[in-house]
N, C-alpha and C positions, 0 to 999 in steps of 0.2 A: 788877289779879291779870294784869291786862299788856296788851301795848301791840296798838292797835287802829288801822286805818286804814283811813276809812271816809268816803268824803260828807257834810257837814253844810250843813240845810239853818235859817236862820234862825226863832224860832219864834215864831205868831202874840200877840199880847199876850195873847190866852188862857189860850195856854199858857202865859206867860213867868207871868200873875196866879196858877197855881196854887203852882208855887212859883221856885227859884231856877237856873230853864229861859235859855240863851243861846240854845240852838240843838239840831236831833235827827239823826237819821242812821240806814241800817239797815247794816247788816251781809251778811260775806259769807254767812252762810245763812238773811237773810231780819227776822233778829230787828230790832225800831223800836227805838230807845234817845235817851236823851234823856241831852243834854251837856249839867250843871251850869255852871253863870258862878259861879266863884269868888270875883267881885266883893259877888254878892246873896246867898252862902254864908256871906260873912264880916259882908257889915251888917244882915243880919236874921237871924242863928241862932235865934230862937223859931217865924219863920216854916218856918225845916226841922227841928223838934224835931218842932211841930205836924205837917208833913207828911207824916216816918217813920214815925209812930204808925200803925197798922192797926188797924182796932175786931176787924176780920177774927179776929184771933188768939185773942179772950176767945166766941168761941161756937167750941160743939164743928165736927160734919162740914161740913168743905166743900160746896157745893152751885156745879152746873156743870150750864149749859143746851148743851147741841150742838145747831149747829140749820142741817139740811141738810136738799135735798129727797129724795136718795138715802136709799131707807127700809135697802138693804145698809151702807151706810158709819154713819148716825144709830145703827146697830144694831152696828158697831164698832168706834167711838169711842166707845158708850154700856160697851161693855162693857170695853174698855179702862181706863176711868175707874173705870168703879165695883173694878176689878179693885185699883186702889193707893186706895180708901178717899170712894169723892166720892163723893157721892150726885146724880143725871144725872137733868135730864129731857130733854125734843127737841120741837121744833120743823120740819116741815116746812118755814118759809119765815119772812122777815124779819115779815109781818105776822101769823104763829105766835107769833115769839117773843115781841113785843108783849105780845098777849095771857099769852100766857104768864108775862114778868115782871111785869105787872101784879098777878099774884096767887100769885106765888111769884118773891121777889126770888133773882140766886143777886151769888156771887161773883165767878163769868169764867163767861164767854162764849164756847165755840165754836163758829166759825161757817164756813157754806160763803160764793162771794161769786156766787155765779149759780144761780140762784132762781129758780121760776113766783111771782106776785102779787107781794112785794116781796122784793129780790137781800138784799144782804152788804153792799154798800157803806153802801144806800138807810140801812135797818137799824141801820150802823154813823152813820151821817148825824143820823138821830132820836136817839139816843142819844146820841150829845155835843151835840145840839141843845137832850137835859133837863138838859143838865148829865150825866148821867149818867158816872160815872166807875170803872163795874164795867170791870176786862178786860175785851180783847179780844183773841182769836185766833181769825187770817183762816182757814183751811184752805182752798187752793182750788184748781186746776187751770191759772190764771192768774197766770202768774207773773214779765214784765215790768217791765222798766221804769216804764213811766210807769205799771200797777197796786200796783208795792212805794209808788211815790210816792202815787199815789189811798191807800190803806191808810193808809201817814202824816199824810196831809195831811187823813184825814178820823177819828186820834186812832186807828186801831189799834196793838192794844200789839204785837202780834210778829205773822209773814204765817207757810205753813210751804204750800210746795208741792207739791202731791198729787204727783207725776209720780217725788219725792226723799224723801217720805214714811218715815217709819220707828218704831215705837214708843215708840223708846226718844227722839226728838226732840222728839216730841210730851209726851212727858212730863217731861223736862229745861226744856222750854217752859210746859209747869202749872206746874212746880213753882218757875217764877220767882213764879208770882201767886197760889197757896196752898200751903200742907202738902196734904203727899198721906205713905199707905204706900208705904216702897220704897223 
């Protein structure tokens, strides 16, 4: 697609075991990326073929969980995501999100960081500890380098800063993980 400059960090053993990944990095717009190891890719093409298949494409309407303590933000995100054909559930904090996920698996989570009871980083930590591979997009007011690094180290798939938030940006990010109409 093109050339991009980024600071890369080696992936830990758990991420390396998931696929042919050598490093991770954060793009200027906050998207987290994995850097593929050419050696691993060429030495085990069967693993790559298995990893690239997505069982989610075989199902109907995609399901998204929006987790934010602000009812206004939850409603705005829900309306936007519903408008592109996604089935949306909501939760007011990380603990409520875990309860919702127990009964209603989803294809994508859009999550705030700062919330009462259980914040977004703790939710992400618990999901990854349980080996949940559902993509997680963090939408937060916290856009510092250390917050981005924390999100990346915990396994966030993307981070969008609310002060830079635009509907099109969120939809472009969501489109990377699930099919949407529009």
